[in-house]
C-alpha positions as CSV (number, residue, x, y, z in Angstrom):
1,X,0.0,0.0,0.0
2,X,2.7,2.5,1.0
3,X,4.7,1.6,-2.1
4,X,1.8,2.7,-4.4
5,X,1.1,5.8,-2.3
6,X,4.8,6.9,-2.6
7,X,4.9,6.2,-6.3
8,X,1.6,8.1,-6.8
9,X,3.0,11.0,-4.9
10,X,6.0,11.1,-7.2
11,X,3.7,11.0,-10.3
12,X,1.5,13.8,-8.9
13,X,4.6,16.0,-8.4
14,X,5.1,15.7,-12.2
15,X,1.7,17.2,-12.9
16,X,1.9,20.9,-11.8
17,X,-0.2,21.9,-14.8
18,X,-3.0,19.5,-13.9
19,X,-2.9,20.6,-10.3
20,X,-3.3,24.3,-11.2
21,X,-6.0,23.4,-13.8
22,X,-8.0,21.7,-11.0
23,X,-7.3,24.6,-8.7
24,X,-8.5,27.3,-11.1
25,X,-11.5,25.2,-12.1
26,X,-12.6,24.8,-8.5
27,X,-11.8,28.4,-7.7
28,X,-13.9,29.7,-10.6
29,X,-16.7,27.4,-9.6
30,X,-16.6,28.5,-6.0
31,X,-16.7,32.2,-6.9
32,X,-19.7,31.5,-9.2
33,X,-21.6,29.7,-6.5
34,X,-20.7,32.4,-3.9
35,X,-21.9,35.2,-6.2
36,X,-25.1,33.5,-7.0
37,X,-25.9,32.8,-3.3
38,X,-24.9,36.3,-2.4
39,X,-27.3,37.7,-5.0
40,X,-30.1,35.8,-3.3
41,X,-29.3,36.0,0.4
42,X,-28.2,39.7,0.6
43,X,-31.6,41.1,-0.6
44,X,-33.4,38.8,1.9
45,X,-31.2,40.1,4.8
46,X,-32.0,43.6,3.9
47,X,-35.7,42.8,4.1
48,X,-35.4,40.9,7.4
49,X,-36.8,42.8,10.4
50,X,-34.1,44.1,12.8
51,X,-34.0,43.7,16.5
52,X,-35.6,47.0,17.0
53,X,-38.9,45.7,15.5
54,X,-41.4,43.5,17.3
55,X,-41.5,39.7,17.3
56,X,-44.8,39.8,15.4
57,X,-43.0,41.6,12.5
58,X,-40.5,38.8,12.2
59,X,-43.3,36.3,12.2
60,X,-45.0,38.2,9.5
61,X,-41.8,38.1,7.5
62,X,-41.6,34.3,7.7
63,X,-45.4,33.9,7.0
64,X,-45.0,36.1,3.9
65,X,-42.0,34.1,2.7
66,X,-43.8,30.8,3.2
67,X,-46.8,32.1,1.3
68,X,-44.6,33.3,-1.7
69,X,-42.8,30.0,-1.8
70,X,-45.9,27.8,-1.7
71,X,-48.4,29.9,-3.6
72,X,-46.2,31.7,-6.3
73,X,-43.5,30.8,-8.8
74,X,-40.9,32.8,-6.8
75,X,-38.5,29.8,-6.6
76,X,-38.7,28.9,-10.3
77,X,-35.9,31.2,-11.6
78,X,-33.6,29.8,-8.8
79,X,-34.5,26.2,-9.6
80,X,-33.7,26.8,-13.2
81,X,-30.4,28.4,-12.3
82,X,-29.5,25.6,-10.0
83,X,-30.4,23.0,-12.6
84,X,-28.3,24.8,-15.2
85,X,-25.3,25.0,-12.8
86,X,-25.6,21.3,-11.9
87,X,-25.8,20.5,-15.7
88,X,-22.7,22.7,-16.3
89,X,-20.8,21.0,-13.5
90,X,-21.7,17.5,-14.9
91,X,-20.5,18.6,-18.3
92,X,-17.2,20.2,-17.2
93,X,-16.0,17.7,-14.6
94,X,-15.5,14.7,-16.9
95,X,-13.9,17.1,-19.5
96,X,-11.4,18.2,-16.9
97,X,-10.8,14.6,-15.9
98,X,-10.1,13.6,-19.5
99,X,-7.2,16.1,-19.5
100,X,-5.9,14.9,-16.1
101,X,-6.0,11.2,-16.9
102,X,-4.4,11.7,-20.3
103,X,-1.7,13.8,-18.7
104,X,-0.9,10.9,-16.3
105,X,-0.4,8.5,-19.1
106,X,1.6,10.7,-21.4
107,X,4.4,12.2,-19.4
108,X,6.6,12.4,-22.5
109,X,4.4,15.2,-23.9
110,X,4.4,18.9,-23.0
111,X,2.2,19.4,-19.9
112,X,-0.3,21.9,-21.4
113,X,-0.4,20.1,-24.8
114,X,-1.1,16.7,-23.3
115,X,-3.8,18.1,-21.1
116,X,-5.6,19.8,-24.0
117,X,-5.1,16.7,-26.3
118,X,-6.7,14.5,-23.5
119,X,-9.8,16.7,-23.5
120,X,-10.1,16.6,-27.3
121,X,-9.5,12.9,-27.5
122,X,-11.4,11.6,-24.4
123,X,-14.0,14.1,-23.6
124,X,-16.9,12.2,-25.1
125,X,-16.0,8.7,-23.6
126,X,-15.5,10.3,-20.2
127,X,-18.9,12.1,-20.5
128,X,-20.5,8.7,-21.1
129,X,-18.7,7.1,-18.1
130,X,-19.7,10.0,-15.9
131,X,-23.3,9.8,-16.9
132,X,-23.3,6.1,-16.2
133,X,-21.6,6.6,-12.8
134,X,-24.2,9.3,-11.9
135,X,-27.1,7.0,-12.9
136,X,-25.7,4.1,-10.8
137,X,-25.1,6.5,-7.9
138,X,-28.8,7.4,-7.9
139,X,-30.2,3.8,-8.1
140,X,-29.9,3.0,-4.4
141,X,-32.0,6.1,-3.6
142,X,-35.0,4.2,-5.1
143,X,-35.0,2.1,-2.0
144,X,-33.2,4.5,0.5
145,X,-35.6,7.4,0.2
146,X,-38.8,5.5,0.9
147,X,-37.0,3.7,3.7
148,X,-35.9,7.0,5.2
149,X,-39.5,8.4,5.0
150,X,-40.8,5.3,6.8
151,X,-38.3,5.6,9.5
152,X,-39.1,9.4,9.9
153,X,-42.7,8.5,10.4
154,X,-42.0,5.6,12.8
155,X,-39.2,7.0,15.0
156,X,-40.1,9.2,18.0
157,X,-36.9,11.4,18.0
158,X,-34.1,12.6,15.7
159,X,-31.6,10.5,17.7
160,X,-33.6,7.3,17.1
161,X,-34.0,8.3,13.5
162,X,-30.3,8.7,13.1
163,X,-29.6,5.4,14.7
164,X,-32.2,3.7,12.4
165,X,-30.7,5.3,9.3
166,X,-27.1,4.7,10.2
167,X,-26.6,1.2,8.7
168,X,-28.4,2.1,5.4
169,X,-26.4,5.4,5.2
170,X,-23.1,3.6,5.8
171,X,-23.9,1.0,3.1
172,X,-24.8,3.8,0.7
173,X,-21.5,5.6,1.4
174,X,-19.5,2.4,1.0
175,X,-21.3,1.8,-2.3
176,X,-20.5,5.2,-3.6
177,X,-16.9,4.9,-2.5
178,X,-16.5,1.6,-4.3
179,X,-18.3,2.9,-7.3
180,X,-16.0,5.9,-7.6
181,X,-13.0,3.5,-7.5
182,X,-14.5,1.3,-10.2
183,X,-15.1,4.2,-12.5
184,X,-11.6,5.7,-11.7
185,X,-10.1,2.5,-13.2
186,X,-12.6,2.5,-16.1
187,X,-11.2,6.0,-17.0
188,X,-7.6,4.8,-16.5
189,X,-8.4,1.8,-18.7
190,X,-9.9,4.0,-21.4
191,X,-6.8,6.1,-21.5
192,X,-4.6,3.0,-21.7
193,X,-6.7,1.5,-24.5
194,X,-8.1,-1.4,-22.5
195,X,-11.6,-2.8,-22.7
196,X,-14.1,-2.2,-19.9
197,X,-14.3,-6.0,-19.3
198,X,-10.6,-6.2,-18.8
199,X,-10.7,-3.2,-16.4
200,X,-13.5,-4.7,-14.4
201,X,-11.7,-8.0,-14.1
202,X,-8.5,-6.2,-13.0
203,X,-10.5,-4.3,-10.3
204,X,-11.9,-7.6,-9.1
205,X,-8.5,-9.2,-8.9
206,X,-6.8,-6.3,-7.2
207,X,-9.8,-5.1,-5.2
208,X,-8.3,-5.5,-1.7
209,X,-5.1,-3.5,-2.7
210,X,-7.1,-0.9,-4.4
211,X,-9.4,-0.3,-1.5
212,X,-6.6,-0.3,1.1
213,X,-4.5,2.2,-1.0
214,X,-7.6,4.5,-1.4
215,X,-8.4,4.4,2.3
216,X,-4.7,5.3,3.1
217,X,-4.8,8.4,0.9
218,X,-8.2,9.3,2.2
219,X,-7.0,9.0,5.8
220,X,-4.0,11.3,5.2
221,X,-6.2,13.8,3.3
222,X,-8.6,13.8,6.2
223,X,-5.8,14.4,8.7
224,X,-4.4,17.3,6.7
225,X,-7.8,18.8,6.3
226,X,-8.6,18.5,10.0
227,X,-5.2,20.1,10.9
228,X,-5.9,23.1,8.6
229,X,-9.4,23.6,10.1
230,X,-8.0,23.4,13.7
231,X,-5.2,25.9,12.7
232,X,-7.8,28.2,11.2
233,X,-9.6,28.4,14.6
234,X,-6.4,28.8,16.6
235,X,-4.7,31.4,14.3
236,X,-7.8,33.5,13.6
237,X,-6.9,36.4,11.4
238,X,-4.8,37.0,8.3
239,X,-2.6,33.9,9.0
240,X,-5.7,31.7,9.0
241,X,-7.0,33.3,5.7
242,X,-3.6,32.8,4.0
243,X,-3.4,29.2,5.3
244,X,-6.9,28.3,4.2
245,X,-6.4,29.7,0.7
246,X,-3.1,27.9,0.4
247,X,-4.8,24.7,1.4
248,X,-7.1,24.9,-1.6
249,X,-4.1,24.3,-3.8
250,X,-2.9,21.5,-1.5
251,X,-6.3,19.9,-1.6
252,X,-6.2,19.8,-5.4
253,X,-2.8,18.1,-5.2
254,X,-4.3,15.6,-2.8
255,X,-7.1,14.8,-5.2
256,X,-4.5,14.3,-8.0
257,X,-2.4,12.2,-5.7
258,X,-5.4,9.9,-5.1
259,X,-5.8,9.4,-8.8
260,X,-2.0,9.0,-9.4
261,X,-1.7,6.4,-6.7
262,X,-4.3,4.2,-8.4
263,X,-2.7,4.9,-11.8
264,X,0.7,3.7,-10.4
265,X,-0.9,0.5,-9.3
266,X,-2.5,0.0,-12.7
267,X,0.7,0.8,-14.6
268,X,2.6,-2.1,-12.9
269,X,-0.2,-4.6,-12.3
270,X,-2.3,-4.4,-15.5
């Protein structure tokens, strides 16, 4: 496990262009979401009754808001905007991944060239894989949502509800984790020119190593994230802001490291 993690780390260090591409993509996306939420929340805050006004005025504000949500089409523009952003995200994410995975496989090329070539060559196959992964991710909700609603009606407290939903939620999280690993290898196999059947059989043969390696990277990423969050509370101020912004870049490197680690395993075992 540690061997693949160290080798993946070395491969990730050779991908500064891909790391910065991921960083800029997530930064642009974060700014877009922030501006959209700000355009919705700030006008509401201006209308919210202040402390100087009576409690009845605040209640009237919430009643009016509930009426507008339930009886008017006030939410429709925001629903359309949210749907458009989700669709854009689903379109761009596999395209970026195509450049990243192609870059991992073609170190002999120029960094920017191989990233762009990967997008041109693999964008459509990666879009298909992403659509299939999304569909398979949603399938368990067909059973999970009705089960959660039944438990909500039967349980007497939120604590009991949480305990009742914990096994099903844990299974769903494990399913999503394993599904992501499978499709990570399907994308690696696509870049390497292997068939999907060959890739699935490879994942079945090396499943225990794949999972342990992924959990190792995930554990280290979690520890680093927790350390940054704790430091942000301890060093409140400019130092915390600088640290948090720098961590965004580190986090993108960690994401690439997770992919590179699995790619390193594939390149020697496939």
